[in-house]
C-alpha positions as CSV (number, residue, x, y, z in Angstrom):
1,M,31.3,-68.5,-143.0
2,T,32.2,-66.5,-140.3
3,L,35.8,-67.0,-138.1
4,K,33.8,-67.8,-135.0
5,R,31.8,-70.5,-136.9
6,L,34.7,-72.1,-138.4
7,L,36.5,-72.0,-134.8
8,S,33.4,-73.7,-133.2
9,E,33.3,-76.5,-136.0
10,R,37.0,-77.2,-135.6
11,R,37.4,-76.7,-131.9
12,A,38.3,-80.4,-131.2
13,A,41.1,-80.6,-133.7
14,I,42.5,-77.0,-132.7
15,L,42.3,-78.0,-129.0
16,E,44.0,-81.4,-129.4
17,K,46.9,-79.5,-131.5
18,W,47.2,-76.8,-128.9
19,R,47.1,-79.3,-125.9
20,D,49.7,-81.4,-127.7
21,R,51.8,-78.3,-128.1
22,V,51.5,-77.3,-124.6
23,F,52.3,-81.2,-123.4
24,G,55.5,-80.9,-125.6
25,C,56.9,-78.2,-123.0
26,Y,57.6,-81.1,-120.7
27,P,60.4,-83.5,-121.0
28,P,59.5,-86.4,-123.2
29,E,58.2,-89.0,-120.5
30,T,56.2,-86.5,-118.8
31,A,54.8,-85.3,-122.0
32,G,53.9,-88.8,-123.0
33,F,52.2,-89.6,-119.5
34,L,50.3,-86.1,-119.9
35,R,49.2,-87.3,-123.2
36,R,48.1,-91.0,-122.0
37,E,46.4,-90.5,-118.8
38,A,43.1,-88.3,-119.0
39,D,41.8,-89.1,-115.7
40,H,41.5,-86.0,-113.6
41,F,42.4,-88.1,-110.2
42,S,45.3,-90.1,-112.0
43,N,46.8,-87.0,-114.1
44,P,45.2,-83.7,-112.4
45,V,48.1,-81.7,-114.5
46,A,46.9,-82.8,-117.6
47,Y,43.4,-82.4,-116.6
48,R,43.8,-78.6,-115.3
49,L,45.7,-77.9,-118.3
50,T,43.1,-79.1,-120.6
51,E,40.1,-77.8,-118.8
52,G,42.0,-74.3,-118.8
53,L,42.7,-74.3,-122.6
54,K,39.1,-75.3,-123.6
55,G,38.0,-72.4,-121.2
56,I,40.5,-69.8,-122.8
57,Y,39.3,-71.0,-126.2
58,A,35.5,-70.7,-125.4
59,A,36.3,-67.0,-124.4
60,L,38.1,-66.6,-127.6
61,V,35.4,-67.8,-129.7
62,G,32.9,-65.6,-127.9
63,E,31.2,-68.6,-125.9
64,S,31.9,-67.6,-122.5
65,S,32.5,-64.1,-120.9
66,A,35.8,-62.0,-121.3
67,E,36.1,-62.0,-117.5
68,Q,36.1,-65.7,-117.4
69,V,39.7,-65.7,-119.3
70,S,41.2,-64.6,-116.0
71,A,40.0,-68.1,-114.1
72,H,40.9,-70.1,-117.1
73,L,44.3,-68.7,-117.3
74,D,44.7,-69.0,-113.7
75,E,44.0,-72.7,-114.0
76,V,47.0,-73.2,-116.3
77,L,49.3,-70.7,-114.8
78,R,49.0,-71.9,-111.2
79,I,50.5,-75.2,-112.1
80,W,53.5,-73.7,-113.8
81,A,54.0,-71.1,-111.2
82,V,54.4,-74.0,-108.8
83,Q,56.6,-75.8,-111.3
84,D,59.2,-72.8,-111.7
85,F,58.4,-72.0,-115.5
86,T,59.8,-68.7,-116.2
87,P,57.3,-66.2,-117.1
88,S,58.0,-66.4,-120.8
89,Q,57.8,-70.3,-120.8
90,A,54.6,-70.0,-118.8
91,L,53.0,-67.7,-121.2
92,A,54.1,-69.3,-124.3
93,F,51.1,-71.5,-124.7
94,V,49.2,-68.6,-125.6
95,F,51.2,-67.8,-128.6
96,F,51.0,-71.6,-129.4
97,L,47.6,-71.0,-130.6
98,K,48.4,-68.5,-133.4
99,P,50.1,-71.0,-136.0
100,I,47.7,-73.7,-135.1
101,L,44.8,-71.3,-136.3
102,R,46.7,-70.1,-139.2
103,E,47.4,-74.0,-140.3
104,E,44.1,-75.2,-139.6
105,L,42.4,-72.2,-141.3
106,A,44.8,-72.1,-144.4
107,G,42.5,-72.7,-147.1
108,E,39.6,-70.6,-146.0
109,L,42.1,-67.8,-145.3
110,K,43.2,-67.8,-148.8
111,A,39.8,-67.7,-150.1
112,D,38.4,-65.0,-147.8
113,A,40.0,-62.0,-147.2
114,A,37.4,-60.8,-144.3
115,L,38.4,-63.9,-142.4
116,T,41.9,-63.1,-142.8
117,A,40.9,-59.6,-140.8
118,E,38.8,-61.3,-138.2
119,L,42.0,-63.8,-137.6
120,L,43.9,-60.8,-137.1
121,D,41.5,-59.3,-134.5
122,L,41.5,-62.5,-132.8
123,E,45.3,-62.7,-132.7
124,S,45.3,-59.0,-131.4
125,R,42.9,-60.4,-128.5
126,L,45.4,-63.3,-127.9
127,D,48.3,-60.9,-127.4
128,G,45.9,-59.1,-124.7
129,V,45.5,-62.6,-122.9
130,A,49.1,-63.1,-122.5
131,L,49.2,-59.9,-120.9
132,L,46.5,-60.7,-118.4
133,G,48.2,-63.9,-118.2
134,F,51.5,-62.1,-117.2
135,D,49.5,-60.6,-114.4
136,V,47.8,-64.0,-113.3
137,Y,51.3,-65.7,-113.3
138,M,53.0,-62.7,-111.4
139,Q,50.1,-63.1,-108.7
140,R,50.5,-66.8,-108.4
141,R,54.4,-66.3,-107.9
142,E,53.9,-63.5,-105.5
143,K,51.4,-65.9,-103.3
144,L,54.0,-68.8,-103.5
145,S,56.6,-65.9,-102.2
146,E,54.5,-64.9,-99.1
147,L,53.8,-68.8,-98.5
148,K,57.8,-69.6,-98.5
149,V,58.3,-66.5,-96.1
150,S,55.6,-67.6,-93.8
151,E,56.9,-71.0,-93.6
152,M,60.6,-70.0,-93.1
153,K,59.5,-67.6,-90.5
154,A,57.4,-70.4,-88.7
155,R,60.3,-72.7,-88.9
156,I,62.8,-70.1,-87.4
157,S,60.7,-69.5,-84.5
158,G,60.1,-73.1,-83.9
159,L,63.9,-73.7,-83.9
160,L,64.3,-70.4,-81.5
161,R,61.8,-71.7,-79.1
162,R,63.4,-75.1,-78.9
163,V,66.8,-73.2,-77.9
164,G,64.9,-71.1,-75.1
165,V,64.7,-67.9,-77.0
166,D,61.4,-66.2,-77.5
167,P,61.2,-65.0,-80.9
168,A,59.1,-62.0,-79.9
169,T,62.2,-60.6,-78.6
170,L,64.0,-60.3,-81.7
C-alpha cells in the first residue's frame, strides 16, 4: 500500500487530530468554543482554520496543486497574523502534523520500509510548507503594518485640520 492511499483513507482521523492540536494553541475556553461551534457564521475562525488545514493536507497528499498550498496557508496565517501570534507560534501548526502522521501510521511504517521512505519525503515537503508559510505570514504582517501606518497618518491629518494646520505644509 502506498503512503498516498493510506493518507487518503485516514484523512478524517488525521485532520481531526491536527485540527484539535491547532485549536489547543488557544486558551482553554477559546479552544472549547472553536471545537464546539462549527458553523462558519457563528465561528468563522474555526471554519477558516479547518478549511485551511484541509487544503494543505489535500496538497500534501497530492489531491490539489502545490500552488494552492500558498492560498491555504494564507487562510490559516491571516488569522494568526491579526491575532499577534509570533512567527514560531503561527507556523508551529505545520510541524504538528509530523507526529500525528507517525502515530496514525505506526503499524504500517514498522511493516514496510518503503512507507518510511515515503513519509520522510512527505516530512521534507512539510518543512518546505513551513518555509513558504513564513513568507506568507510575513506578507500578512507587513500588510497589517502598512494599514496601521495609513490609519495613523489619517488620524494625525484629521487632528491637524481640526486645529487649523494644513498637514501638507509639514
